[in-house]
N, C-alpha and C positions, 0 to 999 in steps of 0.2 A: 615327671610322670612315669610310673613303673611300666615295664613291658607286660602286656596282657595277652597278646597273640603273636606267636612266632612262626614264621613260615620256614620250613625246613625242606630244601630242594634235594631230592634223592633221585639219582640217575640209574641206580641198579641195586639189586638186593645185597650185593657184597659190601657196599658202603653204608647200608642203612644204619647199622648199629654204631659205626664210627662217627657218622654224621650226626646222629641223634644224640650222642653222649653229651657234647658241650651244650647243645640246645636244651637238653633235659635238665642239666645242672642249672641253667638260667631259669627255666620254667619252674623248677622246684623252689628257687629262691623268691620268685615273685608271684607264685600261684597262677602262672600263665598257662595257656593252652598251646599245644603243638599241632601245627597243621602240616602234614606231610604232603609234598607236592611233586608229582611225577609228570613232567611234560615229555612227551615221547621224542620230540624233534620230528622234523618232517622233511625228507629229501625232496628238493625241487630240481627238476632237470634244467640245466643251463646249456645243454648240448645244442649245436646247430643241426637243423634238419631232424629227420626221424631217428630216434634212438630205439632200436629194436629191443624188445623185451623190457623196456623201462617200467611199464605197468606191473609186470611180474616182480621186478626188483623192489618196487615200492611196496607191493603187497607182502613180500617176504620180510622186508624191513619192519613194517608195521606189525605183523604177526609176532615177530621176535620181541618187539618192544612191548606188546600187550602181555606176552608171557612174562617178561622181565618185571613189568609193573605189578602183576599178580604176586610174584615172589617178593618184591620190594614192599608191597603193602603188608604182607604177612609178617615180614621182619620188623617193619615199623610198628605195627600194632603190638607185636610181642615186646618191643622196647617200652611202649606206653604202659602195658600191663605190668611189666616187671618193675617199673618205677612208680606205678600208681599215679599216672598223669592222665589228664583228659586231653582229647584231641580228635582230629578227623583226618581223612585222606582225600586228596583231590587228584584226579587223573585227567590229563588233557592231551588230546591228539593234536598237537600244534607245534610250531617252531619254538624251541626251548628258550632261547634267550629273550625273545619278544614276550613270551608268556610270563616268564618270571619278572621281567621288567614291568609289565603291565600290572601284575598281581601285587607287586611290592607295596604299592600305595595303600593297600588295605591292612597292612600289618605294622607292628611296632619294630620288628627286627626280622631280617632275612638271613638265613644261614645257608651258605653254599660251599661247595668244595673246590679246592685248588685243582686245576687239571694236572695230571701227571706230566711234569715237564720233560720226562724221558720218552713219553709215548708220542706216536705220530698224531697229527691233528685229526680231530673227529670230523673235520669238514665243515661245510657251511651250515649244517643242521645241528651241530653240537652246541652245548652250553658254553657261553663266553662270559665268565664271571665279571671281567672288567667292564663289560657293557652294562651289566646289571648295576654295578657300583656307580657308573657314570649316569645312567638314565633312570634308575628306579626312584630316586628322591628319598630313599630311606637308608638307615644304617645297615651295612652288610657285614656279617661275621664270616670271614673266609677261613675255612678249616683246611689245614694241610692234608694232602692226599695220603700221606703216610704218618703213622703215629697214633697214639691214643690220648684223648683229651677229656677226661672225665670231669675236669673242673676248670673253669675260666673266670677271670676277673678278680682273683685274690691278690696276685702280685702283677701289677700292670706297668707297662712302659708307654708313655705318650711321646710320640715323635712330634716335636713342636718346631714349626718353621715360620710362625707369625702370619700365616696366610689364612684366608677365609676357609679353605677346605679343612685345615687342621682345627680351627675353632668349631666348625660344624661337627667334626668327629668327636671332639671333647664333650660337647653338650649332648650329642646323641648317646654317648657312652655314660653319661652322668648316673643313670640308675645303677649300673654295674660299679662305677667308681665309688658310689656311696657305701658299697659292701666290701670294698677292697681293704686288705690288710696293709698294703704298701703300694704307693704310686710313685714312679720316677719320671719326671719330665725331662726329656733329653733334647737339647739343641745341638745339632751337628753343624759346624762351620757357620755360625750365625754371622750375618753381615754386620760390618761396622756401622754404627749409627752416626748420622750427621748431627752437628750441633743443633739442638732445638727440635730434632725429629722425634715425633711421638712413636714409641714402640712398646710392645708388650713382650717382655722377655720370658724365658722359662721360669726364672725366679718369681716374676709377677704372677704367672699362672699357678705355680705351686703354692704361692701365698693365698691366692683366691680359693683354691681347692681346700687348703688347710682351714680357712675361715668357715668352710662348709662342713668341717669335721672329717675331711678326707686326709689320711696321713700321706702327705705329698712332699717330696724333695725334688730339687732341680739339679741338673748337672750340665755342663757344657764341654764339648769335646771337638776334636778335629778328625776328619776322615782320612787325611793323608792319601795313600795309594789304595786304600781299602774300598772306598765308595761308601756313601751314606747308608745304603741298605745293609751292607756287611757289618758296619759299625753297630747299627741298631740290633741286628740279630746276635752279634757277639755280646753286646751288653745284656740282651735278654737272657742269654745263657748264663752269663756271670751272675745275674741277679735272681735267677730261678723264676723268671717271669712266665706267666701262663697266658698273657694276652698283650698284643700290641694295638695301640689306638693311633690312627694316622689319617690325615686327609689324603685323598687319592687324586692323582693327575692334576697337579697345580698348573702344569703347562698343557698345551694341546697334546692330543694323543700322538700326532705325527712327530712333534718335537721330543716327546718322551721316548718314542721308538728310536729315533735317530740318536739321541743322546744317551740312551740306556738309563732312563730316569729311575728315581727311587721306587715309584709304584710298580714299574715293570720288573725291577729287581726283586722286590718283595714277592710279587706274584710268582716269580720263577723259582725262588729258593726258600720260601717261608718254612719255619720250623715250629712256630706256635700260631694259634688262631690270631687273626688280625681283624679288628673292627675298623672298617673303612667307610668314609663318607666323602661326597663330592659337593 
């Protein structure tokens, strides 16, 4: 089923064009509508006792966010007009992560930005993309905070680990894979199979994609001291890939955090858009 409506989450005017570019490329390919979504975030006091001046701080925050939303909407609509695309704008004064997670169910694809890994945390009211991936139930295209991405889905890397999340991501990405010029299925450190154990290898997946007319090849490699996330991003650079497809958080989030899991590593240092599913 092709993408028909794409939700593009925009936090500020400065990122509107960069965030809209890959979404616009997908929308143009499928005749889809773009919906720009600006959730303000909403600071909630967790202080004990009376916090003097808290109401004034909230009012100042919300006023700044309303002004930012006005500028972001103008930038988004300018992108729509320049690309001759149809769409609309949604403004919400609510907690950002919960708003996007709730709205995701209504759309075919959600496009969000990677937080700047060098910036200080936005706090409890900032957008947390990993929570949207985990809770939204829809495929999420995470766009790196730096760089320009006017085209996605032409040269694709699939991170295959034989788990449910990876299978979900592959099938959520199928509309884009159908238009790809080259797809590389990569298994990093695949586990040894026991005698008689049923497994679906990267070669099996590449064969299934090829039977659907998708030009797919498979490769297997080891991570060594690099880590799986670094291997994937290195191969993406080698192959000139413009999109990574992967399942997110195969382990619990706590275990991912403690072990420095692949999902966490990709979120921290991504160099190309990543279509993630859980």
